[in-house]
PyMOL Python script that loads the backbone (N, CA, C, O; Angstrom):
from pymol import cmd

cmd.read_pdbstr("""\
ATOM      1  N   UNK A   1      -9.989 -32.144 -30.559  1.00  0.00           N
ATOM      2  CA  UNK A   1      -9.654 -33.129 -31.551  1.00  0.00           C
ATOM      3  C   UNK A   1     -10.805 -33.249 -32.534  1.00  0.00           C
ATOM      4  O   UNK A   1     -11.961 -33.335 -32.120  1.00  0.00           O
ATOM      5  N   UNK A   2     -10.518 -33.258 -33.803  1.00  0.00           N
ATOM      6  CA  UNK A   2     -11.510 -33.395 -34.851  1.00  0.00           C
ATOM      7  C   UNK A   2     -11.770 -34.874 -35.096  1.00  0.00           C
ATOM      8  O   UNK A   2     -10.843 -35.633 -35.377  1.00  0.00           O
ATOM      9  N   UNK A   3     -13.020 -35.279 -34.992  1.00  0.00           N
ATOM     10  CA  UNK A   3     -13.380 -36.680 -35.177  1.00  0.00           C
ATOM     11  C   UNK A   3     -13.572 -36.977 -36.662  1.00  0.00           C
ATOM     12  O   UNK A   3     -14.276 -36.241 -37.353  1.00  0.00           O
ATOM     13  N   UNK A   4     -12.975 -38.010 -37.140  1.00  0.00           N
ATOM     14  CA  UNK A   4     -13.173 -38.454 -38.513  1.00  0.00           C
ATOM     15  C   UNK A   4     -14.380 -39.379 -38.579  1.00  0.00           C
ATOM     16  O   UNK A   4     -14.527 -40.269 -37.741  1.00  0.00           O
ATOM     17  N   UNK A   5     -15.234 -39.178 -39.559  1.00  0.00           N
ATOM     18  CA  UNK A   5     -16.438 -40.000 -39.717  1.00  0.00           C
ATOM     19  C   UNK A   5     -16.231 -40.922 -40.909  1.00  0.00           C
ATOM     20  O   UNK A   5     -15.854 -40.471 -41.990  1.00  0.00           O
ATOM     21  N   UNK A   6     -16.474 -42.201 -40.715  1.00  0.00           N
ATOM     22  CA  UNK A   6     -16.267 -43.200 -41.754  1.00  0.00           C
ATOM     23  C   UNK A   6     -17.562 -43.931 -42.051  1.00  0.00           C
ATOM     24  O   UNK A   6     -18.403 -44.108 -41.171  1.00  0.00           O
ATOM     25  N   UNK A   7     -17.715 -44.355 -43.296  1.00  0.00           N
ATOM     26  CA  UNK A   7     -18.827 -45.218 -43.672  1.00  0.00           C
ATOM     27  C   UNK A   7     -18.531 -46.615 -43.139  1.00  0.00           C
ATOM     28  O   UNK A   7     -17.372 -47.029 -43.114  1.00  0.00           O
ATOM     29  N   UNK A   8     -19.558 -47.348 -42.712  1.00  0.00           N
ATOM     30  CA  UNK A   8     -19.310 -48.714 -42.244  1.00  0.00           C
ATOM     31  C   UNK A   8     -18.612 -49.549 -43.321  1.00  0.00           C
ATOM     32  O   UNK A   8     -19.024 -49.549 -44.482  1.00  0.00           O
ATOM     33  N   UNK A   9     -17.581 -50.239 -42.935  1.00  0.00           N
ATOM     34  CA  UNK A   9     -16.856 -51.117 -43.846  1.00  0.00           C
ATOM     35  C   UNK A   9     -15.810 -50.423 -44.705  1.00  0.00           C
ATOM     36  O   UNK A   9     -15.200 -51.073 -45.554  1.00  0.00           O
ATOM     37  N   UNK A  10     -15.580 -49.137 -44.518  1.00  0.00           N
ATOM     38  CA  UNK A  10     -14.561 -48.444 -45.305  1.00  0.00           C
ATOM     39  C   UNK A  10     -13.505 -47.868 -44.368  1.00  0.00           C
ATOM     40  O   UNK A  10     -13.697 -47.810 -43.154  1.00  0.00           O
ATOM     41  N   UNK A  11     -12.397 -47.446 -44.950  1.00  0.00           N
ATOM     42  CA  UNK A  11     -11.340 -46.876 -44.122  1.00  0.00           C
ATOM     43  C   UNK A  11     -11.023 -45.436 -44.498  1.00  0.00           C
ATOM     44  O   UNK A  11     -10.102 -44.847 -43.932  1.00  0.00           O
ATOM     45  N   UNK A  12     -11.760 -44.854 -45.438  1.00  0.00           N
ATOM     46  CA  UNK A  12     -11.506 -43.477 -45.856  1.00  0.00           C
ATOM     47  C   UNK A  12     -12.610 -42.562 -45.355  1.00  0.00           C
ATOM     48  O   UNK A  12     -13.793 -42.893 -45.444  1.00  0.00           O
ATOM     49  N   UNK A  13     -12.218 -41.419 -44.833  1.00  0.00           N
ATOM     50  CA  UNK A  13     -13.200 -40.431 -44.361  1.00  0.00           C
ATOM     51  C   UNK A  13     -13.920 -39.824 -45.557  1.00  0.00           C
ATOM     52  O   UNK A  13     -13.332 -39.663 -46.626  1.00  0.00           O
ATOM     53  N   UNK A  14     -15.183 -39.491 -45.376  1.00  0.00           N
ATOM     54  CA  UNK A  14     -15.930 -38.824 -46.434  1.00  0.00           C
ATOM     55  C   UNK A  14     -15.321 -37.448 -46.671  1.00  0.00           C
ATOM     56  O   UNK A  14     -14.944 -36.762 -45.721  1.00  0.00           O
ATOM     57  N   UNK A  15     -15.225 -37.052 -47.909  1.00  0.00           N
ATOM     58  CA  UNK A  15     -14.606 -35.770 -48.251  1.00  0.00           C
ATOM     59  C   UNK A  15     -15.336 -34.602 -47.606  1.00  0.00           C
ATOM     60  O   UNK A  15     -14.691 -33.643 -47.183  1.00  0.00           O
ATOM     61  N   UNK A  16     -16.648 -34.653 -47.518  1.00  0.00           N
ATOM     62  CA  UNK A  16     -17.408 -33.542 -46.940  1.00  0.00           C
ATOM     63  C   UNK A  16     -17.118 -33.363 -45.456  1.00  0.00           C
ATOM     64  O   UNK A  16     -17.257 -32.260 -44.928  1.00  0.00           O
ATOM     65  N   UNK A  17     -16.723 -34.416 -44.790  1.00  0.00           N
ATOM     66  CA  UNK A  17     -16.475 -34.340 -43.351  1.00  0.00           C
ATOM     67  C   UNK A  17     -15.091 -33.798 -43.026  1.00  0.00           C
ATOM     68  O   UNK A  17     -14.814 -33.488 -41.868  1.00  0.00           O
ATOM     69  N   UNK A  18     -14.239 -33.681 -43.992  1.00  0.00           N
ATOM     70  CA  UNK A  18     -12.882 -33.204 -43.739  1.00  0.00           C
ATOM     71  C   UNK A  18     -12.815 -31.690 -43.596  1.00  0.00           C
ATOM     72  O   UNK A  18     -11.879 -31.182 -42.978  1.00  0.00           O
ATOM     73  N   UNK A  19     -13.777 -30.952 -44.147  1.00  0.00           N
ATOM     74  CA  UNK A  19     -13.676 -29.508 -44.196  1.00  0.00           C
ATOM     75  C   UNK A  19     -14.261 -28.812 -42.984  1.00  0.00           C
ATOM     76  O   UNK A  19     -13.659 -27.866 -42.476  1.00  0.00           O
ATOM     77  N   UNK A  20     -15.415 -29.250 -42.506  1.00  0.00           N
ATOM     78  CA  UNK A  20     -16.091 -28.522 -41.449  1.00  0.00           C
ATOM     79  C   UNK A  20     -16.986 -29.470 -40.658  1.00  0.00           C
ATOM     80  O   UNK A  20     -17.697 -30.301 -41.223  1.00  0.00           O
ATOM     81  N   UNK A  21     -16.932 -29.322 -39.346  1.00  0.00           N
ATOM     82  CA  UNK A  21     -17.811 -30.080 -38.463  1.00  0.00           C
ATOM     83  C   UNK A  21     -18.613 -29.071 -37.649  1.00  0.00           C
ATOM     84  O   UNK A  21     -18.046 -28.123 -37.104  1.00  0.00           O
ATOM     85  N   UNK A  22     -19.914 -29.267 -37.564  1.00  0.00           N
ATOM     86  CA  UNK A  22     -20.783 -28.375 -36.805  1.00  0.00           C
ATOM     87  C   UNK A  22     -21.388 -29.167 -35.658  1.00  0.00           C
ATOM     88  O   UNK A  22     -21.908 -30.265 -35.857  1.00  0.00           O
ATOM     89  N   UNK A  23     -21.319 -28.608 -34.463  1.00  0.00           N
ATOM     90  CA  UNK A  23     -21.929 -29.235 -33.294  1.00  0.00           C
ATOM     91  C   UNK A  23     -22.976 -28.309 -32.713  1.00  0.00           C
ATOM     92  O   UNK A  23     -22.733 -27.112 -32.560  1.00  0.00           O
ATOM     93  N   UNK A  24     -24.139 -28.849 -32.388  1.00  0.00           N
ATOM     94  CA  UNK A  24     -25.232 -28.066 -31.817  1.00  0.00           C
ATOM     95  C   UNK A  24     -25.571 -28.655 -30.457  1.00  0.00           C
ATOM     96  O   UNK A  24     -25.871 -29.843 -30.339  1.00  0.00           O
ATOM     97  N   UNK A  25     -25.518 -27.815 -29.436  1.00  0.00           N
ATOM     98  CA  UNK A  25     -25.877 -28.227 -28.085  1.00  0.00           C
ATOM     99  C   UNK A  25     -27.204 -27.563 -27.739  1.00  0.00           C
ATOM    100  O   UNK A  25     -27.253 -26.366 -27.456  1.00  0.00           O
ATOM    101  N   UNK A  26     -28.281 -28.346 -27.764  1.00  0.00           N
ATOM    102  CA  UNK A  26     -29.593 -27.839 -27.368  1.00  0.00           C
ATOM    103  C   UNK A  26     -29.802 -28.215 -25.915  1.00  0.00           C
ATOM    104  O   UNK A  26     -30.451 -29.213 -25.602  1.00  0.00           O
ATOM    105  N   UNK A  27     -29.247 -27.408 -25.039  1.00  0.00           N
ATOM    106  CA  UNK A  27     -29.299 -27.687 -23.611  1.00  0.00           C
ATOM    107  C   UNK A  27     -30.593 -27.236 -22.971  1.00  0.00           C
ATOM    108  O   UNK A  27     -31.356 -26.469 -23.559  1.00  0.00           O
ATOM    109  N   UNK A  28     -30.834 -27.713 -21.772  1.00  0.00           N
ATOM    110  CA  UNK A  28     -32.038 -27.312 -21.051  1.00  0.00           C
ATOM    111  C   UNK A  28     -31.899 -25.934 -20.429  1.00  0.00           C
ATOM    112  O   UNK A  28     -32.907 -25.297 -20.122  1.00  0.00           O
ATOM    113  N   UNK A  29     -30.677 -25.461 -20.238  1.00  0.00           N
ATOM    114  CA  UNK A  29     -30.441 -24.129 -19.681  1.00  0.00           C
ATOM    115  C   UNK A  29     -29.938 -23.171 -20.751  1.00  0.00           C
ATOM    116  O   UNK A  29     -30.474 -22.072 -20.898  1.00  0.00           O
ATOM    117  N   UNK A  30     -28.928 -23.569 -21.490  1.00  0.00           N
ATOM    118  CA  UNK A  30     -28.353 -22.755 -22.568  1.00  0.00           C
ATOM    119  C   UNK A  30     -28.123 -23.620 -23.790  1.00  0.00           C
ATOM    120  O   UNK A  30     -27.982 -24.838 -23.682  1.00  0.00           O
ATOM    121  N   UNK A  31     -28.086 -22.987 -24.954  1.00  0.00           N
ATOM    122  CA  UNK A  31     -27.783 -23.666 -26.207  1.00  0.00           C
ATOM    123  C   UNK A  31     -26.646 -22.932 -26.891  1.00  0.00           C
ATOM    124  O   UNK A  31     -26.429 -21.747 -26.639  1.00  0.00           O
ATOM    125  N   UNK A  32     -25.911 -23.633 -27.763  1.00  0.00           N
ATOM    126  CA  UNK A  32     -24.869 -22.992 -28.548  1.00  0.00           C
ATOM    127  C   UNK A  32     -24.554 -23.830 -29.774  1.00  0.00           C
ATOM    128  O   UNK A  32     -24.903 -25.007 -29.859  1.00  0.00           O
ATOM    129  N   UNK A  33     -23.876 -23.179 -30.731  1.00  0.00           N
ATOM    130  CA  UNK A  33     -23.430 -23.844 -31.951  1.00  0.00           C
ATOM    131  C   UNK A  33     -21.925 -23.640 -32.036  1.00  0.00           C
ATOM    132  O   UNK A  33     -21.432 -22.526 -31.859  1.00  0.00           O
ATOM    133  N   UNK A  34     -21.200 -24.714 -32.306  1.00  0.00           N
ATOM    134  CA  UNK A  34     -19.743 -24.644 -32.450  1.00  0.00           C
ATOM    135  C   UNK A  34     -19.340 -25.278 -33.767  1.00  0.00           C
ATOM    136  O   UNK A  34     -20.018 -26.174 -34.271  1.00  0.00           O
ATOM    137  N   UNK A  35     -18.243 -24.812 -34.315  1.00  0.00           N
ATOM    138  CA  UNK A  35     -17.709 -25.381 -35.549  1.00  0.00           C
ATOM    139  C   UNK A  35     -16.245 -25.728 -35.353  1.00  0.00           C
ATOM    140  O   UNK A  35     -15.540 -25.103 -34.560  1.00  0.00           O
ATOM    141  N   UNK A  36     -15.805 -26.729 -36.084  1.00  0.00           N
ATOM    142  CA  UNK A  36     -14.392 -27.112 -36.101  1.00  0.00           C
ATOM    143  C   UNK A  36     -13.980 -27.223 -37.561  1.00  0.00           C
ATOM    144  O   UNK A  36     -14.645 -27.885 -38.358  1.00  0.00           O
ATOM    145  N   UNK A  37     -12.881 -26.571 -37.898  1.00  0.00           N
ATOM    146  CA  UNK A  37     -12.352 -26.655 -39.246  1.00  0.00           C
ATOM    147  C   UNK A  37     -10.862 -26.954 -39.163  1.00  0.00           C
ATOM    148  O   UNK A  37     -10.365 -27.315 -38.096  1.00  0.00           O
ATOM    149  N   UNK A  38     -10.157 -26.813 -40.246  1.00  0.00           N
ATOM    150  CA  UNK A  38      -8.741 -27.108 -40.249  1.00  0.00           C
ATOM    151  C   UNK A  38      -7.911 -26.190 -39.367  1.00  0.00           C
ATOM    152  O   UNK A  38      -6.761 -26.506 -39.065  1.00  0.00           O
ATOM    153  N   UNK A  39      -8.469 -25.063 -38.948  1.00  0.00           N
ATOM    154  CA  UNK A  39      -7.736 -24.097 -38.135  1.00  0.00           C
ATOM    155  C   UNK A  39      -8.060 -24.173 -36.656  1.00  0.00           C
ATOM    156  O   UNK A  39      -7.371 -23.540 -35.855  1.00  0.00           O
ATOM    157  N   UNK A  40      -9.069 -24.912 -36.262  1.00  0.00           N
ATOM    158  CA  UNK A  40      -9.422 -25.025 -34.852  1.00  0.00           C
ATOM    159  C   UNK A  40     -10.921 -25.139 -34.651  1.00  0.00           C
ATOM    160  O   UNK A  40     -11.685 -25.296 -35.603  1.00  0.00           O
ATOM    161  N   UNK A  41     -11.324 -25.057 -33.394  1.00  0.00           N
ATOM    162  CA  UNK A  41     -12.737 -25.153 -33.046  1.00  0.00           C
ATOM    163  C   UNK A  41     -13.141 -23.897 -32.297  1.00  0.00           C
ATOM    164  O   UNK A  41     -12.366 -23.368 -31.499  1.00  0.00           O
ATOM    165  N   UNK A  42     -14.348 -23.420 -32.549  1.00  0.00           N
ATOM    166  CA  UNK A  42     -14.824 -22.234 -31.866  1.00  0.00           C
ATOM    167  C   UNK A  42     -16.350 -22.203 -31.848  1.00  0.00           C
ATOM    168  O   UNK A  42     -17.007 -22.766 -32.723  1.00  0.00           O
ATOM    169  N   UNK A  43     -16.895 -21.538 -30.838  1.00  0.00           N
ATOM    170  CA  UNK A  43     -18.339 -21.372 -30.707  1.00  0.00           C
ATOM    171  C   UNK A  43     -18.761 -20.117 -31.462  1.00  0.00           C
ATOM    172  O   UNK A  43     -18.063 -19.104 -31.439  1.00  0.00           O
ATOM    173  N   UNK A  44     -19.900 -20.193 -32.126  1.00  0.00           N
ATOM    174  CA  UNK A  44     -20.415 -19.052 -32.883  1.00  0.00           C
ATOM    175  C   UNK A  44     -21.205 -18.117 -31.983  1.00  0.00           C
ATOM    176  O   UNK A  44     -21.898 -18.573 -31.074  1.00  0.00           O
ATOM    177  N   UNK A  45     -21.110 -16.812 -32.224  1.00  0.00           N
ATOM    178  CA  UNK A  45     -21.940 -15.889 -31.450  1.00  0.00           C
ATOM    179  C   UNK A  45     -23.407 -16.154 -31.745  1.00  0.00           C
ATOM    180  O   UNK A  45     -23.765 -16.537 -32.859  1.00  0.00           O
ATOM    181  N   UNK A  46     -24.247 -15.951 -30.750  1.00  0.00           N
ATOM    182  CA  UNK A  46     -25.671 -16.224 -30.897  1.00  0.00           C
ATOM    183  C   UNK A  46     -26.432 -15.129 -31.602  1.00  0.00           C
ATOM    184  O   UNK A  46     -25.858 -14.136 -32.048  1.00  0.00           O
ATOM    185  N   UNK A  47     -27.729 -15.325 -31.695  1.00  0.00           N
ATOM    186  CA  UNK A  47     -28.618 -14.354 -32.327  1.00  0.00           C
ATOM    187  C   UNK A  47     -29.347 -13.532 -31.270  1.00  0.00           C
ATOM    188  O   UNK A  47     -30.312 -12.832 -31.576  1.00  0.00           O
ATOM    189  N   UNK A  48     -28.888 -13.618 -30.045  1.00  0.00           N
ATOM    190  CA  UNK A  48     -29.536 -12.932 -28.932  1.00  0.00           C
ATOM    191  C   UNK A  48     -29.170 -11.451 -28.969  1.00  0.00           C
ATOM    192  O   UNK A  48     -28.032 -11.088 -28.673  1.00  0.00           O
ATOM    193  N   UNK A  49     -30.121 -10.595 -29.328  1.00  0.00           N
ATOM    194  CA  UNK A  49     -29.837  -9.168 -29.440  1.00  0.00           C
ATOM    195  C   UNK A  49     -29.524  -8.533 -28.088  1.00  0.00           C
ATOM    196  O   UNK A  49     -28.919  -7.463 -28.037  1.00  0.00           O
ATOM    197  N   UNK A  50     -29.928  -9.177 -26.991  1.00  0.00           N
ATOM    198  CA  UNK A  50     -29.629  -8.650 -25.657  1.00  0.00           C
ATOM    199  C   UNK A  50     -28.160  -8.851 -25.288  1.00  0.00           C
ATOM    200  O   UNK A  50     -27.640  -8.141 -24.428  1.00  0.00           O
ATOM    201  N   UNK A  51     -27.490  -9.802 -25.921  1.00  0.00           N
ATOM    202  CA  UNK A  51     -26.062 -10.069 -25.675  1.00  0.00           C
ATOM    203  C   UNK A  51     -25.443 -10.582 -26.972  1.00  0.00           C
ATOM    204  O   UNK A  51     -25.130 -11.768 -27.073  1.00  0.00           O
ATOM    205  N   UNK A  52     -25.258  -9.702 -27.976  1.00  0.00           N
ATOM    206  CA  UNK A  52     -24.828 -10.152 -29.303  1.00  0.00           C
ATOM    207  C   UNK A  52     -23.458 -10.815 -29.365  1.00  0.00           C
ATOM    208  O   UNK A  52     -23.194 -11.563 -30.306  1.00  0.00           O
ATOM    209  N   UNK A  53     -22.583 -10.572 -28.403  1.00  0.00           N
ATOM    210  CA  UNK A  53     -21.250 -11.180 -28.423  1.00  0.00           C
ATOM    211  C   UNK A  53     -21.207 -12.537 -27.733  1.00  0.00           C
ATOM    212  O   UNK A  53     -20.213 -13.254 -27.846  1.00  0.00           O
ATOM    213  N   UNK A  54     -22.267 -12.898 -27.024  1.00  0.00           N
ATOM    214  CA  UNK A  54     -22.280 -14.133 -26.262  1.00  0.00           C
ATOM    215  C   UNK A  54     -22.459 -15.348 -27.175  1.00  0.00           C
ATOM    216  O   UNK A  54     -23.220 -15.302 -28.141  1.00  0.00           O
ATOM    217  N   UNK A  55     -21.760 -16.417 -26.862  1.00  0.00           N
ATOM    218  CA  UNK A  55     -21.925 -17.665 -27.603  1.00  0.00           C
ATOM    219  C   UNK A  55     -23.032 -18.526 -27.003  1.00  0.00           C
ATOM    220  O   UNK A  55     -23.501 -19.469 -27.640  1.00  0.00           O
ATOM    221  N   UNK A  56     -23.449 -18.206 -25.785  1.00  0.00           N
ATOM    222  CA  UNK A  56     -24.525 -18.956 -25.139  1.00  0.00           C
ATOM    223  C   UNK A  56     -25.860 -18.266 -25.356  1.00  0.00           C
ATOM    224  O   UNK A  56     -25.971 -17.051 -25.193  1.00  0.00           O
ATOM    225  N   UNK A  57     -26.861 -19.032 -25.719  1.00  0.00           N
ATOM    226  CA  UNK A  57     -28.218 -18.528 -25.888  1.00  0.00           C
ATOM    227  C   UNK A  57     -29.099 -19.247 -24.877  1.00  0.00           C
ATOM    228  O   UNK A  57     -29.221 -20.470 -24.938  1.00  0.00           O
ATOM    229  N   UNK A  58     -29.721 -18.517 -23.943  1.00  0.00           N
ATOM    230  CA  UNK A  58     -30.613 -19.190 -23.004  1.00  0.00           C
ATOM    231  C   UNK A  58     -31.679 -19.987 -23.760  1.00  0.00           C
ATOM    232  O   UNK A  58     -32.256 -19.498 -24.731  1.00  0.00           O
ATOM    233  N   UNK A  59     -31.930 -21.190 -23.316  1.00  0.00           N
ATOM    234  CA  UNK A  59     -32.885 -22.084 -23.979  1.00  0.00           C
ATOM    235  C   UNK A  59     -34.309 -21.734 -23.554  1.00  0.00           C
ATOM    236  O   UNK A  59     -34.990 -22.524 -22.900  1.00  0.00           O
ATOM    237  N   UNK A  60     -34.741 -20.536 -23.940  1.00  0.00           N
ATOM    238  CA  UNK A  60     -36.066 -20.043 -23.582  1.00  0.00           C
ATOM    239  C   UNK A  60     -36.725 -19.508 -24.844  1.00  0.00           C
ATOM    240  O   UNK A  60     -36.105 -18.778 -25.618  1.00  0.00           O
ATOM    241  N   UNK A  61     -37.973 -19.873 -25.045  1.00  0.00           N
ATOM    242  CA  UNK A  61     -38.763 -19.359 -26.163  1.00  0.00           C
ATOM    243  C   UNK A  61     -40.054 -18.791 -25.596  1.00  0.00           C
ATOM    244  O   UNK A  61     -40.729 -19.442 -24.799  1.00  0.00           O
ATOM    245  N   UNK A  62     -40.396 -17.578 -26.008  1.00  0.00           N
ATOM    246  CA  UNK A  62     -41.642 -16.937 -25.600  1.00  0.00           C
ATOM    247  C   UNK A  62     -42.505 -16.781 -26.845  1.00  0.00           C
ATOM    248  O   UNK A  62     -42.037 -16.284 -27.870  1.00  0.00           O
ATOM    249  N   UNK A  63     -43.758 -17.201 -26.759  1.00  0.00           N
ATOM    250  CA  UNK A  63     -44.696 -17.037 -27.860  1.00  0.00           C
ATOM    251  C   UNK A  63     -45.802 -16.103 -27.377  1.00  0.00           C
ATOM    252  O   UNK A  63     -46.533 -16.427 -26.442  1.00  0.00           O
ATOM    253  N   UNK A  64     -45.918 -14.949 -28.016  1.00  0.00           N
ATOM    254  CA  UNK A  64     -46.918 -13.956 -27.632  1.00  0.00           C
ATOM    255  C   UNK A  64     -48.312 -14.345 -28.089  1.00  0.00           C
ATOM    256  O   UNK A  64     -48.479 -15.296 -28.853  1.00  0.00           O
ATOM    257  N   UNK A  65     -49.306 -13.616 -27.625  1.00  0.00           N
ATOM    258  CA  UNK A  65     -50.701 -13.879 -27.994  1.00  0.00           C
ATOM    259  C   UNK A  65     -50.905 -13.752 -29.500  1.00  0.00           C
ATOM    260  O   UNK A  65     -51.776 -14.414 -30.065  1.00  0.00           O
ATOM    261  N   UNK A  66     -50.111 -12.908 -30.151  1.00  0.00           N
ATOM    262  CA  UNK A  66     -50.226 -12.730 -31.603  1.00  0.00           C
ATOM    263  C   UNK A  66     -49.419 -13.756 -32.390  1.00  0.00           C
ATOM    264  O   UNK A  66     -49.394 -13.712 -33.620  1.00  0.00           O
ATOM    265  N   UNK A  67     -48.756 -14.684 -31.691  1.00  0.00           N
ATOM    266  CA  UNK A  67     -47.963 -15.725 -32.334  1.00  0.00           C
ATOM    267  C   UNK A  67     -46.509 -15.351 -32.550  1.00  0.00           C
ATOM    268  O   UNK A  67     -45.725 -16.179 -33.015  1.00  0.00           O
ATOM    269  N   UNK A  68     -46.130 -14.122 -32.224  1.00  0.00           N
ATOM    270  CA  UNK A  68     -44.732 -13.703 -32.372  1.00  0.00           C
ATOM    271  C   UNK A  68     -43.854 -14.498 -31.415  1.00  0.00           C
ATOM    272  O   UNK A  68     -44.218 -14.728 -30.262  1.00  0.00           O
ATOM    273  N   UNK A  69     -42.686 -14.915 -31.912  1.00  0.00           N
ATOM    274  CA  UNK A  69     -41.763 -15.708 -31.097  1.00  0.00           C
ATOM    275  C   UNK A  69     -40.531 -14.892 -30.761  1.00  0.00           C
ATOM    276  O   UNK A  69     -39.997 -14.169 -31.603  1.00  0.00           O
ATOM    277  N   UNK A  70     -40.089 -15.016 -29.522  1.00  0.00           N
ATOM    278  CA  UNK A  70     -38.879 -14.350 -29.023  1.00  0.00           C
ATOM    279  C   UNK A  70     -38.045 -15.420 -28.350  1.00  0.00           C
ATOM    280  O   UNK A  70     -38.582 -16.287 -27.660  1.00  0.00           O
ATOM    281  N   UNK A  71     -36.703 -15.365 -28.550  1.00  0.00           N
ATOM    282  CA  UNK A  71     -35.826 -16.373 -27.949  1.00  0.00           C
ATOM    283  C   UNK A  71     -34.767 -15.718 -27.083  1.00  0.00           C
ATOM    284  O   UNK A  71     -34.532 -14.513 -27.171  1.00  0.00           O
ATOM    285  N   UNK A  72     -34.128 -16.525 -26.243  1.00  0.00           N
ATOM    286  CA  UNK A  72     -32.988 -16.068 -25.453  1.00  0.00           C
ATOM    287  C   UNK A  72     -33.341 -15.170 -24.294  1.00  0.00           C
ATOM    288  O   UNK A  72     -34.382 -15.321 -23.654  1.00  0.00           O
ATOM    289  N   UNK A  73     -32.436 -14.215 -24.032  1.00  0.00           N
ATOM    290  CA  UNK A  73     -32.604 -13.318 -22.893  1.00  0.00           C
ATOM    291  C   UNK A  73     -33.853 -12.458 -23.006  1.00  0.00           C
ATOM    292  O   UNK A  73     -34.489 -12.156 -21.996  1.00  0.00           O
ATOM    293  N   UNK A  74     -34.214 -12.059 -24.224  1.00  0.00           N
ATOM    294  CA  UNK A  74     -35.428 -11.269 -24.422  1.00  0.00           C
ATOM    295  C   UNK A  74     -36.666 -12.075 -24.027  1.00  0.00           C
ATOM    296  O   UNK A  74     -37.615 -11.513 -23.480  1.00  0.00           O
ATOM    297  N   UNK A  75     -36.670 -13.372 -24.293  1.00  0.00           N
ATOM    298  CA  UNK A  75     -37.783 -14.237 -23.900  1.00  0.00           C
ATOM    299  C   UNK A  75     -37.825 -14.395 -22.376  1.00  0.00           C
ATOM    300  O   UNK A  75     -38.902 -14.440 -21.781  1.00  0.00           O
ATOM    301  N   UNK A  76     -36.652 -14.477 -21.754  1.00  0.00           N
ATOM    302  CA  UNK A  76     -36.616 -14.590 -20.293  1.00  0.00           C
ATOM    303  C   UNK A  76     -37.206 -13.332 -19.661  1.00  0.00           C
ATOM    304  O   UNK A  76     -37.885 -13.424 -18.638  1.00  0.00           O
ATOM    305  N   UNK A  77     -36.965 -12.173 -20.240  1.00  0.00           N
ATOM    306  CA  UNK A  77     -37.469 -10.918 -19.692  1.00  0.00           C
ATOM    307  C   UNK A  77     -38.992 -10.832 -19.796  1.00  0.00           C
ATOM    308  O   UNK A  77     -39.626 -10.133 -19.005  1.00  0.00           O
ATOM    309  N   UNK A  78     -39.578 -11.529 -20.757  1.00  0.00           N
ATOM    310  CA  UNK A  78     -41.031 -11.491 -20.934  1.00  0.00           C
ATOM    311  C   UNK A  78     -41.775 -12.525 -20.135  1.00  0.00           C
ATOM    312  O   UNK A  78     -42.987 -12.410 -19.952  1.00  0.00           O
ATOM    313  N   UNK A  79     -41.080 -13.535 -19.652  1.00  0.00           N
ATOM    314  CA  UNK A  79     -41.775 -14.607 -18.936  1.00  0.00           C
ATOM    315  C   UNK A  79     -41.997 -14.278 -17.476  1.00  0.00           C
ATOM    316  O   UNK A  79     -42.570 -15.083 -16.742  1.00  0.00           O
TER     317      UNK A  79
END
""", "prot")
cmd.dss("prot")
cmd.show_as("cartoon", "prot")
cmd.util.cbc("prot")
cmd.orient("prot")
């Protein structure tokens, strides 16, 4: 179900909220981003090169000695 967002004291939904809703789950184990539009709701594929089709991204960040950052499954492999 798509939630309508209203300004306090009004009864009309904001026009910007009618087109697209984005939800971000920053979980302690996995994270994901989902969108809902007029056609339905779906999770977006992650940026994890180890599993490019997966919508779940492990909530792991690795920072190397040189400052390079790696996220997801690749970060889990380095830890």
